[in-house]
TORSE-160803 format. One record per residue (C-alpha): residue in one letter; x, y negated, z. Coordinates in steps of 0.02 Angstrom, whole numbers, padded with zeros to 5 digits, always signed. Layout:
BEGIN
AXYZ
...
END
This chain:
BEGIN
X-00037-00023-00864
X-00047+00123-00785
X+00062+00281-00821
X+00099+00465-00759
X+00164+00602-00857
X+00077+00693-00966
X+00143+00867-00879
X+00007+00849-00732
X-00139+00836-00864
X-00281+00940-00814
X-00453+00958-00910
X-00608+01016-00869
X-00752+01042-00966
X-00937+01072-00993
X-01070+01095-01076
X-01263+01071-01067
X-01417+01059-01147
X-01336+01017-01306
X-01230+00886-01199
X-01048+00912-01236
X-00948+00795-01073
X-00728+00827-01058
X-00635+00732-00925
X-00451+00728-00943
X-00346+00685-00795
X-00131+00614-00772
X-00075+00601-00601
X+00049+00520-00539
X+00069+00512-00318
X+00187+00387-00279
X+00084+00248-00275
X-00083+00269-00191
X-00179+00124-00124
X-00339+00076-00092
X-00438-00098-00180
X-00398-00229-00051
X-00202-00142+00001
X-00067-00278+00006
X-00012-00266-00151
X+00197-00239-00152
X+00233-00336-00317
X+00175-00508-00259
X+00206-00602-00416
X+00052-00618-00513
X+00156-00593-00683
X+00247-00462-00598
X+00217-00286-00681
X+00268-00142-00587
X+00391-00018-00644
X+00327+00118-00538
X+00252+00275-00601
X+00132+00357-00526
X-00043+00324-00558
X-00207+00440-00566
X-00293+00405-00769
X-00447+00455-00853
X-00523+00491-00994
X-00705+00520-01001
X-00740+00588-01202
X-00940+00643-01214
X-01053+00669-01369
X-01202+00589-01287
X-01249+00396-01355
X-01242+00329-01168
X-01307+00140-01130
X-01210-00003-01079
X-01284+00027-00908
X-01244+00212-00926
X-01078+00170-00959
X-01046+00078-00809
X-01142+00216-00711
X-00993+00346-00770
X-00858+00216-00719
X-00949+00236-00558
X-00981+00427-00529
X-00797+00459-00605
X-00704+00328-00507
X-00790+00404-00299
X-00761+00586-00393
X-00558+00528-00393
X-00576+00447-00210
X-00672+00633-00141
X-00545+00716-00205
X-00394+00621-00145
X-00473+00629+00009
X-00517+00810+00028
X-00325+00842-00012
X-00276+00698+00116
X-00183+00590-00003
X-00175+00424+00076
X-00109+00242+00041
X+00051+00198+00173
X-00054+00044+00163
X-00218+00072+00255
X-00186+00252+00236
X-00354+00302+00110
X-00350+00285-00088
X-00241+00280-00237
X-00237+00172-00415
X-00334+00228-00560
X-00362+00176-00726
X-00504+00264-00836
X-00593+00241-01013
X-00760+00305-01052
X-00810+00366-01230
X-00966+00384-01304
X-01039+00495-01452
X-01178+00455-01574
X-01291+00623-01502
X-01409+00630-01370
X-01476+00482-01274
X-01427+00458-01105
X-01507+00355-01006
X-01455+00372-00819
X-01269+00446-00746
X-01303+00418-00565
X-01301+00535-00437
X-01503+00585-00438
X-01466+00654-00624
X-01422+00785-00740
X-01249+00701-00821
X-01210+00614-00644
X-01182+00764-00582
X-01099+00862-00708
X-00967+00716-00724
X-00944+00714-00546
X-00907+00887-00521
X-00777+00899-00686
X-00697+00746-00613
X-00676+00825-00443
X-00589+00968-00508
X-00499+00865-00652
X-00410+00761-00517
X-00359+00908-00380
X-00289+01007-00546
X-00174+00858-00580
X-00117+00782-00403
X-00108+00967-00365
X+00042+00980-00543
X+00097+00829-00467
X+00116+00843-00323
X+00224+01027-00352
X+00327+00880-00448
X+00371+00809-00298
X+00396+00978-00210
X+00269+00939-00088
X+00111+01054-00062
X-00051+00982-00051
X-00153+01103+00063
X-00013+01134+00177
X-00081+00931+00230
X-00119+00748+00189
X+00016+00682+00054
X+00085+00505+00128
X+00170+00421+00031
X+00300+00277+00127
X+00380+00139+00015
X+00561+00221+00005
X+00490+00345-00058
X+00406+00215-00226
X+00572+00188-00297
X+00572+00214-00504
X+00617+00357-00586
X+00616+00450-00755
X+00470+00525-00790
X+00497+00711-00818
X+00407+00731-00984
X+00317+00619-01119
X+00204+00458-01030
X+00035+00411-01043
X-00003+00249-01060
X-00164+00159-01033
X-00244-00026-01017
END
């Protein structure tokens, strides 16, 4: 399960060629990690206590095929990583990127067969995720009194102590 304060919610949307696409992102920047970093919690059954990850929900009225759903997850993950890299958000372990949870919700409209980097749907999705992650991360950094434009955000282990969220918390699992 992941959680981030709802007051970091950032929404971006577009409509193109009759297809609607909406991206919602919440962000907490207290637990940045890259895949393969050493885990803080060393037991398989231990649930993390800290709030601070990036949750993305992608909604479209388009009917995405199963392979297209997988591609959408890949594009969204790459776009999130690109936005964090641009903002200078790094992992205290590997000095790279953090964790996330992503949900993709497909509709019953226009059938979309591809969501890669060479097709319009993938381009639009990537742009919206980058914009939404930037917005949510900027709000999350502001909560911590950090300016992302002033330089890289580096979170130390001491800063990662569990805290009470400032508002309602959303969880995705």
